[in-house]
C-alpha positions in Angstrom: 0.0 0.0 0.0 1.3 3.5 -0.9 1.7 6.3 1.6 -1.7 7.0 3.3 -3.0 10.6 2.9 -4.5 12.1 6.1 -6.9 15.0 6.7 -7.1 16.7 10.1 -10.6 18.1 11.0 -10.1 20.5 13.9 -6.6 21.9 14.4 -6.7 22.9 18.1 -4.6 21.6 20.9 -5.2 17.8 20.6 -4.5 18.0 16.9 -1.3 19.9 17.6 0.4 17.9 20.4 -1.2 14.5 19.9 -2.3 13.7 16.4 0.3 15.5 14.4 3.3 14.0 16.2 1.7 10.6 15.8 1.4 10.9 12.0 4.8 12.5 11.8 6.3 9.5 13.6 5.6 7.2 10.7 6.5 9.4 7.6 7.1 6.4 5.4 3.5 5.3 6.0 1.5 8.5 5.9 1.4 12.2 5.4 -1.0 15.0 6.4 -2.3 16.6 3.3 -5.3 18.5 4.5 -6.2 20.7 7.5 -9.6 22.1 8.5 -10.8 24.4 11.2 -13.6 27.0 11.4 -11.1 29.4 13.1 -9.0 30.7 10.3 -6.1 31.9 12.5 -5.9 28.5 14.3 -6.0 26.8 10.9 -3.3 29.0 9.4 -0.9 28.5 12.2 -1.4 24.7 12.3 -1.1 24.4 8.5 1.9 26.7 8.3 3.7 24.9 11.1 3.2 21.5 9.4 3.6 22.8 5.9 0.2 21.6 4.9 -0.8 23.2 1.5 -4.5 22.2 1.4 -6.5 24.0 4.1 -10.2 24.8 4.5 -12.9 25.9 6.9 -15.3 23.3 5.5 -14.4 19.7 6.3 -16.4 18.4 3.3 -13.6 19.7 1.0 -11.4 17.0 2.6 -14.0 14.3 2.2 -14.5 15.2 -1.5 -10.8 14.6 -2.2 -10.6 11.0 -3.5 -6.9 10.8 -2.6 -7.6 11.2 1.2 -7.6 7.8 2.9 -8.3 8.7 6.5 -9.2 11.6 8.8 -8.7 12.6 12.4 -11.7 14.2 14.0 -10.3 16.6 16.6 -13.2 19.0 17.0 -15.1 19.8 20.2 -17.5 17.0 21.4 -20.5 18.7 19.9 -18.9 18.4 16.4 -17.8 14.8 16.5 -20.8 13.0 15.1 -21.4 14.7 11.8 -17.8 14.9 10.5 -17.2 11.3 11.6 -20.4 10.0 9.9 -19.8 12.0 6.8 -16.2 10.8 6.6 -17.1 7.1 7.0 -19.9 7.5 4.4 -17.3 9.1 2.1 -15.1 6.0 2.4 -12.5 7.4 4.8 -11.1 5.7 7.9 -11.7 7.7 11.0 -9.8 8.3 14.2 -12.2 10.3 16.4 -11.2 11.9 19.6 -12.8 10.9 22.8 -15.6 10.8 23.8 -16.9 9.2 20.6 -20.0 11.5 20.8 -22.1 13.7 23.0 -24.4 10.8 23.9 -25.2 7.2 23.0 -27.7 8.2 20.2 -25.0 10.1 18.4 -22.5 7.3 19.0 -24.9 4.8 17.5 -25.0 6.8 14.3 -21.3 6.8 14.0 -21.1 3.0 14.7 -23.7 2.3 12.1 -21.8 4.4 9.5 -18.6 2.5 10.3 -20.4 -0.9 10.0 -22.0 0.1 6.7 -18.8 1.5 5.2 -16.5 -1.2 6.3 -13.9 1.4 7.2 -11.9 1.5 10.4 -13.4 3.7 13.2 -11.0 4.2 16.1 -11.9 6.1 19.3 -9.1 8.4 20.6 -8.6 6.6 24.0 -4.8 6.2 24.5 -4.4 5.1 28.1 -4.4 1.4 27.2 -1.3 2.1 25.1 0.7 3.6 28.0 3.5 1.8 29.7 1.1 0.9 32.5 -1.5 -0.3 30.0 0.9 -2.5 28.1 2.4 -4.0 31.2 -1.0 -4.8 32.7 -2.4 -6.2 29.4 0.5 -8.6 29.2 0.2 -9.5 32.9 -3.5 -10.1 32.7 -3.2 -12.2 29.5 -1.0 -14.7 31.4 -4.0 -15.5 33.5 -2.2 -14.4 36.7 -5.1 -12.3 37.9 -7.9 -14.8 37.1 -11.3 -13.2 36.4 -11.5 -9.5 37.2 -14.9 -9.1 38.8 -14.7 -5.7 40.5 -12.8 -2.4 39.9 -12.7 1.0 41.5 -11.7 3.6 39.0 -10.7 7.2 39.8 -10.0 10.3 37.6 -9.9 13.0 40.2 -8.6 16.5 40.2 -8.6 18.7 43.3 -8.7 22.0 41.5 -8.6 21.2 37.8 -11.4 22.8 35.8 -10.0 23.5 32.3 -10.0 27.2 31.9 -10.0 27.2 28.1 -12.2 25.7 25.4 -15.7 24.6 26.0 -15.2 22.2 28.9 -17.6 24.0 31.2 -20.5 24.2 28.8 -22.7 21.1 28.9 -24.5 22.0 25.6 -21.2 21.9 23.8 -19.3 19.2 25.8 -22.0 16.8 26.9 -20.8 16.8 30.5 -18.0 17.6 32.8 -15.2 15.4 34.3 -17.2 12.3 33.8 -17.2 12.6 30.0 -13.8 14.4 29.8 -11.4 12.5 32.0 -13.6 9.8 33.5 -14.0 8.5 29.9 -10.2 7.6 29.9 -10.1 5.8 33.2 -13.3 3.9 32.6 -12.1 2.8 29.1 -8.8 1.7 30.6 -10.5 -0.2 33.4 -12.9 -1.9 31.0 -10.2 -2.8 28.6 -8.3 -4.5 31.4 -11.5 -6.4 32.2 -12.1 -7.6 28.7 -14.8 -4.9 28.0 -17.8 -6.6 29.6 -21.3 -5.5 28.4 -22.8 -3.0 30.9 -26.5 -3.5 31.8 -27.3 -0.7 34.3 -25.9 2.1 36.3 -26.7 4.5 39.2 -24.9 7.7 39.8 -24.8 11.1 41.4 -23.3 14.4 40.3 -22.6 17.7 42.0 -21.7 21.2 40.7 -21.2 23.0 44.0 -17.5 23.7 43.9 -17.4 24.4 40.2 -19.8 27.2 40.6 -18.1 28.8 43.6 -16.2 32.0 42.6 -14.3 32.0 45.9 -12.3 28.9 45.0 -8.9 28.8 43.3 -8.5 26.8 40.1 -5.2 25.4 39.0 -5.9 25.4 35.3 -6.8 29.0 34.8 -9.8 31.1 35.8 -13.2 30.8 34.2 -16.6 32.4 34.5 -18.5 30.5 37.2 -21.8 31.8 35.9 -21.1 29.8 32.7 -20.4 26.5 34.5 -23.1 24.1 33.5 -21.4 20.8 33.9 -20.8 18.7 37.0 -17.6 19.1 39.1 -17.9 15.7 40.7 -19.5 12.5 39.5 -19.7 9.0 41.1 -21.2 5.9 39.6 -22.0 2.2 40.3 -22.0 0.2 37.0 -23.3 -3.4 36.7 -22.2 -5.7 33.9 -23.7 -8.7 32.2 -21.0 -11.0 33.5 -21.8 -10.0 37.1 -18.8 -7.7 37.4 -19.2 -4.2 39.0 -17.2 -1.0 38.5 -17.3 2.0 40.9 -16.3 5.2 39.1 -15.3 8.6 40.6 -14.4 11.6 38.5 -13.9 15.2 39.5 -12.7 18.6 38.2 -12.9 20.0 41.8 -12.9 17.8 44.9 -11.6 18.3 48.4 -9.3 15.3 48.3 -5.6 14.6 48.6 -4.0 15.4 45.2 -5.2 14.3 41.8 -5.5 10.4 41.9 -5.8 9.0 38.4 -5.9 5.2 38.1 -7.8 2.1 38.8 -7.9 -0.8 41.3 -8.6 -4.2 39.8 -9.9 -7.1 41.9 -9.3 -10.5 40.4 -9.9 -14.1 41.6 -6.2 -14.8 41.6 -4.6 -11.4 42.2 -5.4 -7.7 42.4 -3.7 -4.6 41.1 -3.5 -0.9 41.8 -2.7 0.9 38.6 -2.0 4.6 38.9 -0.5 6.8 36.2 2.5 8.4 37.8 3.1 7.9 41.5 2.5 5.4 43.1 2.5 3.4 39.8 1.6 -0.3 39.7 1.3 -2.7 42.7 0.2 -6.3 42.3 -1.5 -8.0 45.3 -1.2 -11.8 45.2 -0.7 -14.8 47.4 1.5 -17.9 47.2 1.7 -20.8 49.7 -0.6 -18.8 52.0 1.8 -15.9 52.0 0.6 -12.5 50.8 2.8 -10.4 48.5 2.7 -6.8 47.3 4.8 -6.6 44.1 6.0 -3.7 42.0 7.3 -4.2 38.4 11.0 -3.5 38.1 10.9 -3.1 34.3 8.2 -1.4 32.3 7.6 -1.0 28.5 9.3 2.1 27.0 6.4 4.3 25.8 7.5 7.9 25.3 4.0 8.9 24.1 0.8 6.9 24.2 -0.8 9.4 21.8 1.9 8.6 19.2 1.3 4.8 19.7 -2.4 5.4 19.3 -1.9 7.0 15.9 0.6 4.4 14.8 -1.9 1.6 15.6 -4.5 3.4 13.6 -2.2 3.6 10.6 -1.1 -0.1 11.0 -4.7 -1.2 11.2 -5.4 0.5 7.9 -2.3 -0.7 6.1 -2.6 -4.3 7.4 -6.3 -4.7 7.2 -6.5 -5.3 11.0 -9.5 -4.6 13.3 -9.8 -1.2 15.0 -7.4 -0.9 18.0 -10.2 0.9 19.8 -13.5 0.0 18.1 -16.5 2.2 17.9 -18.5 -0.2 20.2 -16.1 0.7 23.0 -17.0 4.4 22.5 -20.7 3.6 22.4 -20.5 1.6 25.6 -18.8 4.6 27.4 -21.4 7.1 26.0 -24.3 4.8 26.9 -22.9 4.3 30.4 -22.5 8.1 31.0 -26.1 8.7 29.7 -27.4 6.2 32.3 -25.3 7.9 35.1 -26.5 11.4 34.2 -30.1 10.2 34.0 -29.8 8.4 37.3 -28.6 11.6 39.1 -32.0 13.1 38.0 -34.3 10.2 38.6 -32.5 8.8 41.7 -32.9 5.3 40.3 -30.7 2.7 38.7 -31.0 3.2 34.9 -30.6 0.6 32.1 -27.8 0.8 29.6 -28.5 0.1 25.9 -25.4 -0.5 23.8 -27.2 -1.8 20.7 -26.8 -0.2 17.3 
């Protein structure tokens, strides 16, 4: 297969420091030939920096180019669905940033388009490609943990509301920390568990701290009157195989630091997997002796974002399945829908992942 031609839809931060370096890391396999953004100044800087000649404010110009093989959808959440669906319908492979969509109904439309087109749809969820993710995948695949039946996942910031972009606007983002950073740790957790099918969830969200103008925020100031998302979300998720996950996610929480990781409970062993300190600890038993073990050697992964893009390109060139299939993104969106609904109804809500 000749060198793949790539279009970038949305040229903001994630396209700059994640997608572009990923494609640039495999120059023999692909090249970015188009860039699109509705903000002309952002588009111009991105295209100039990467020496991209073809640039447009209308993503359909990219889709109408028969030479384009694939696109990255790097737009805000509200603008994921239509470009992704249109790209798949136009016969392009799609790497769509997380979350796949604003909600499960939109995610279903993207998944249907991928199924009908036969093209690869990959969701931009890179944590499974980190050093921690690769180590744990290998360890779990040996059978050393047995069946993982429970997990406690945390994506918590003490004072970390993004002070830029649209992160505080529910109508543009779909939600707060649950859908922004909780999506990463839930995907990581479920990928370690073999992605069981969820059946129901109950949850609760709060927006008390996020609306408080008296509180300091570590990621820049923002207008508290515009804050329409949650600042803390907790959830209890049931799965078809009888497994359970408890999920906690916050932009603002009065806790110790910013814990970001998951705790896996298996029938043979458990694991605490946190990105950064304290890292990975395996909890196991041998001859009625309990052991807490830490890996002494980890895979060398300078950038999980780069690996994510490389796997996308490899899947296209080698005819392999999507490294992060659309169904995973739908499962996450449907789970969040149930959790958000539950916080209103006060009841456990069903999760529908059909499409």
